[in-house]
NUDODO-177499 format. One record per residue (C-alpha): residue in one letter; x, y, z. Coordinates in steps of 0.05 Angstrom, whole numbers, padded with zeros to 5 digits, always signed. Each point is the difference from the previous one (the first is absolute). Example, Ala and Ser with C-alpha at 12.3 -4.5 7.8 and 13.67 -1.06 7.14 Angstrom:
2
A+00246-00090+00156/S+00027+00069-00013/
This chain:
399
X+02264+02527+04465/X+00057+00016-00049/X+00008+00047-00059/X+00001-00057-00051/X-00075-00009+00016/X-00012+00068-00032/X+00036-00017-00064/X-00036-00063-00024/X-00040-00004-00065/X-00063-00014+00041/X+00011+00063+00041/X+00011+00044-00062/X-00064-00028-00031/X-00042+00010+00063/X+00032+00026+00064/X-00065+00005+00040/X-00004-00072+00028/X+00069+00009+00029/X-00018+00068+00027/X-00059-00031+00036/X+00045-00051+00033/X+00049+00055+00022/X-00056+00041+00032/X-00029-00060+00036/X+00068-00023+00025/X+00011+00061+00043/X+00012+00075+00004/X+00074-00004-00019/X+00036-00062-00025/X+00074-00014+00000/X+00032-00001-00069/X+00073-00005+00022/X+00048+00035+00047/X-00030+00068+00019/X-00051-00007-00057/X-00075-00004+00009/X-00061-00003-00046/X-00070+00026+00013/X-00063+00000-00041/X-00047+00033+00050/X-00029+00068-00017/X+00000+00029+00070/X+00073-00016+00012/X+00024+00025-00068/X-00040+00064+00006/X+00028+00013+00069/X+00072-00015-00019/X-00002+00043-00064/X-00022+00059+00043/X+00052-00012+00055/X+00061+00046-00005/X+00042-00053+00035/X-00007-00042-00063/X+00039+00022-00061/X+00042-00017-00060/X+00068-00035+00000/X+00008-00008-00075/X+00075-00006-00009/X+00004-00046+00060/X-00050-00046-00034/X+00041+00003-00064/X+00062-00018+00039/X-00035-00059+00032/X-00023-00028-00068/X+00059+00017-00045/X+00060+00016+00044/X+00034+00066+00018/X+00028+00014-00070/X-00071+00002-00030/X-00019+00061+00041/X+00043+00040-00049/X-00034-00027-00063/X-00035+00052-00043/X-00070-00029+00009/X+00003-00002+00076/X+00033+00068+00005/X-00054+00030-00044/X-00056-00031+00041/X+00032+00020+00066/X-00003+00073-00020/X-00076-00001-00009/X-00043+00026+00056/X-00036-00067-00001/X+00062-00032+00033/X+00014+00055+00050/X-00019+00016+00072/X-00012+00067+00034/X+00030+00051-00002/X+00028-00014-00070/X-00067-00029-00022/X-00038+00059+00028/X+00043+00050-00039/X-00006-00038-00066/X-00074-00015+00006/X-00015+00073+00017/X+00037+00024-00062/X-00032-00054-00044/X-00070+00017+00025/X+00010+00073-00018/X+00018-00021-00071/X-00049-00058-00005/X-00060+00042+00020/X-00075-00001-00013/X+00007+00049-00058/X+00047-00047-00036/X-00049-00058+00010/X-00064+00038-00020/X+00030+00024-00065/X+00014-00073-00018/X-00073-00021-00001/X-00009+00021-00072/X+00067-00032-00018/X-00019-00066+00032/X-00066-00002-00037/X+00032+00020-00066/X+00056-00051+00008/X-00049-00055+00017/X-00044+00018-00060/X+00060+00001-00047/X+00022-00070+00022/X-00070-00027-00008/X-00004+00032-00069/X+00066-00035-00017/X-00031-00066+00021/X-00060+00021-00042/X-00041-00056-00031/X+00048-00057+00015/X-00037-00064+00013/X+00050-00017+00054/X+00055+00036+00038/X+00046-00006+00060/X-00025+00048+00054/X+00068+00000+00035/X+00048+00017-00057/X-00048+00043-00040/X-00035+00038+00055/X+00019-00011+00073/X+00075+00008-00011/X+00003+00059-00049/X-00054+00041+00035/X+00037+00018+00064/X+00067+00005-00037/X-00028+00052-00048/X-00033+00038+00058/X+00064+00002+00042/X+00038+00023-00062/X-00050+00058-00006/X+00007+00015+00075/X+00076+00003-00007/X-00004+00035-00068/X+00043-00051-00036/X-00017-00028-00070/X-00049-00057+00003/X+00042-00033-00054/X+00054-00010+00053/X-00051-00034+00046/X+00008-00071-00026/X+00076-00003+00010/X-00005+00034+00068/X-00057-00046+00020/X+00041-00062-00018/X+00058+00027+00041/X-00047+00014+00058/X-00026-00072-00003/X+00071-00027+00005/X+00016+00047+00058/X-00064-00014+00039/X+00020-00074+00006/X+00050+00023+00053/X-00059+00014+00047/X-00014-00075+00006/X+00017-00036+00064/X+00033-00059-00035/X+00071+00019-00023/X+00009+00010-00075/X+00047-00046-00038/X+00062+00030-00032/X-00032+00013-00067/X-00062+00034+00029/X+00043+00041+00048/X+00044+00022-00057/X-00061+00020-00040/X-00028+00039+00059/X+00067+00037+00008/X+00002+00018-00073/X-00072+00023+00002/X+00015+00045+00059/X+00059+00032-00037/X-00043+00008-00063/X-00055+00036+00038/X+00049+00042+00040/X+00036+00024-00063/X-00065+00016-00034/X-00032+00039+00057/X+00065+00036+00019/X+00000+00030-00070/X-00073+00020+00008/X+00014+00033+00068/X+00057+00040-00030/X-00046+00023-00056/X-00056+00020+00047/X+00048+00040+00045/X+00020+00039-00062/X-00069+00005-00030/X-00055-00017+00051/X-00070-00018-00021/X-00067-00017+00033/X+00016-00072+00019/X+00020-00042+00060/X+00075-00001-00015/X+00002+00075-00007/X-00038+00007+00065/X+00048-00047+00035/X+00059+00039-00026/X-00027+00066+00027/X-00039-00020+00063/X+00027+00025+00066/X-00018-00009+00073/X+00033+00043+00053/X+00061+00010-00044/X+00006-00074-00017/X+00000-00024-00072/X+00006-00067-00033/X+00067-00022-00029/X+00004-00026-00071/X+00011-00071+00027/X-00061+00006+00045/X-00043+00025-00058/X+00024-00054-00047/X-00011-00057+00050/X-00069+00024+00019/X-00021+00013-00072/X+00020-00073-00014/X-00043-00020+00059/X-00059+00040-00027/X+00010-00032-00068/X+00002-00070+00030/X-00060+00012+00044/X-00039+00031-00056/X+00018-00058-00046/X+00000-00066+00037/X-00052+00006+00055/X-00054+00034-00042/X+00007-00046-00060/X-00002-00062+00044/X-00062+00027+00036/X-00038+00012-00065/X+00013-00073-00018/X-00017-00026+00070/X-00064+00041+00002/X-00025-00026-00067/X+00017-00072+00020/X-00040+00009+00064/X-00059+00029-00039/X+00001-00056-00053/X+00000-00051+00056/X-00062+00033+00031/X-00049+00008-00058/X-00058+00029+00043/X+00045+00056+00025/X+00026+00012-00071/X-00070+00006-00027/X-00019+00047+00056/X+00058+00045-00018/X-00018+00000-00074/X-00071+00022+00018/X+00022+00055+00048/X+00066+00036-00014/X-00006+00041+00064/X+00022-00064+00037/X+00069+00003-00031/X+00034+00035+00060/X-00030-00052+00048/X+00020-00056-00047/X+00072+00025-00004/X+00006+00006+00076/X-00029-00070+00009/X+00045-00031-00054/X+00061+00030+00034/X-00021-00031+00065/X-00019-00066-00032/X+00063-00012-00041/X+00048+00059+00004/X+00065+00010-00039/X+00041+00014+00063/X+00001-00064+00042/X+00055+00010+00051/X+00040+00054+00036/X+00057-00006+00051/X+00017+00039+00063/X+00053-00006+00054/X-00009+00014+00075/X+00050+00055+00020/X-00015-00014+00073/X-00043-00050+00039/X-00072+00003-00023/X-00060-00034+00032/X-00060-00013-00046/X-00060-00042+00019/X+00037-00031+00059/X+00058-00020-00045/X+00068+00030+00014/X+00044+00016-00059/X+00073+00007+00023/X+00040+00057-00030/X+00026-00021-00068/X-00059-00045-00016/X-00018+00001-00074/X-00075-00007-00014/X-00026-00022-00068/X-00070+00027-00005/X-00047-00036-00047/X-00045+00056-00026/X-00038-00049-00044/X-00016-00042+00061/X-00020+00060+00043/X-00048+00024-00054/X-00038-00066+00007/X+00002-00004+00076/X-00068-00025+00024/X+00010+00038+00065/X-00009+00064-00041/X-00040-00020-00062/X-00063-00041-00002/X+00004-00054-00053/X+00070+00024-00019/X+00007-00048-00059/X-00062+00030-00033/X+00005+00058-00049/X-00051+00049+00027/X-00007+00071-00025/X-00046+00016+00058/X+00062+00009+00044/X+00007+00068-00034/X+00060+00045-00011/X+00015+00008+00074/X+00018-00074+00009/X+00058-00003+00050/X+00049-00029-00051/X+00076+00001+00009/X+00012+00000-00075/X+00033+00069+00003/X+00035-00015+00066/X-00008+00042+00063/X+00038+00048+00044/X+00057+00043-00026/X+00011-00045-00061/X-00072+00004-00025/X+00004+00001-00076/X+00015+00070-00026/X-00032-00016-00067/X-00065-00030+00027/X-00044+00054-00032/X+00032-00009-00068/X-00004-00076+00005/X-00074+00002+00017/X-00013+00049-00057/X+00036-00045-00050/X-00034-00064+00024/X-00070+00030-00001/X+00010+00030-00070/X+00035-00063-00026/X-00054-00049+00022/X-00059+00046-00013/X+00023+00017-00070/X+00016-00073-00017/X-00070-00023+00021/X-00034+00057-00037/X+00039-00015-00064/X-00007-00076+00002/X-00062-00018+00041/X-00004-00070-00028/X+00073-00019+00008/X+00018-00068+00028/X+00067-00031+00022/X+00023-00058-00043/X+00046-00037+00048/X-00022+00019+00071/X+00017-00069+00027/X+00070+00001-00030/X+00028+00066+00027/X+00074+00006+00012/X+00019+00045+00059/X+00066+00035+00009/X+00047-00039+00046/X+00003+00055+00053/X-00020-00001+00072/X-00005+00075+00010/X-00034+00023-00064/X-00057-00042-00028/X-00024+00002-00072/X-00015-00041-00062/X+00048-00006-00057/X-00056+00002-00052/X-00076+00004-00003/X-00029-00018-00068/X-00066+00034-00014/X-00052-00014-00054/X-00041+00061-00017/
């Protein structure tokens, strides 16, 4: 098993046959010195909840790009996010972020999500054909996160393009010089923009996430400007890339399962179950990484301290040891399906409630507006060449 296996055109088009082989080959497979891969649900779930497993982000950057790269803007920006931290730094940041990113902020967005979805569908209007990705799935979460951060939606396109260039740095395969340069420039663009916004909100706070982050306090601890900026960039990326990809993946799954799609059209109350099942079936987040800080034993396998484990979330979500008929799209699994799509343990996705709200409204509204829509090139889809985030580049729809 080597990392090139996870970067082939066949893998990007359909990773699930390889995932099946990984699960069947054993609980943990060697992928190089001190590196292992697993696709089994029980192991991934256990390791994600184990405090002896954590993040070694800059060390992984050093291993892929060399020591000098750890000082590059893109990697410095990402290293300051709570996503890349371990306790106690992670605990402090997540506590402060949770105080700002609270249920009240999410609930007040429901009307915004519905209105934004409706406006985008109105914009598509009576077109005979449109691209679901560029005209709906991409702009929807960008406009919503702009509202959440109280920044002009007209800035969303430029910021979204920068976020897409930056997010490429999450991939396991090292970026070439041009892509790395673009990611660095994107990080600087986003940092400059949001630093100005933070300064404005400190001077004139409003009822938004950035203002909340600038004022939130826990036992005398506050966030620095750099911490706010890096984590706002993370929120922007998370609210942009993962949700837009999942809207596309969900609709592809439904189009490929006509009986389930018809069932959903007849009964809109099934939308939450459909979203949960689509996330399990073909999620946007396909892989996460953890490092053993000390020796860990899991399912009779010993991980020496320093072992890096690549956890295939996409494989775990189709593990037959947990799911009956895992390759079948089945709404009967319900909303409590034990999916790892939002992670587990201390790094469970902070924006899970918002993501579910957006996905349910996006798919429900789309089906209500265009009940007879059909994909035009379902057998010719082009998937992004990424092994950690899965999504289609375009999805042409005939209304």
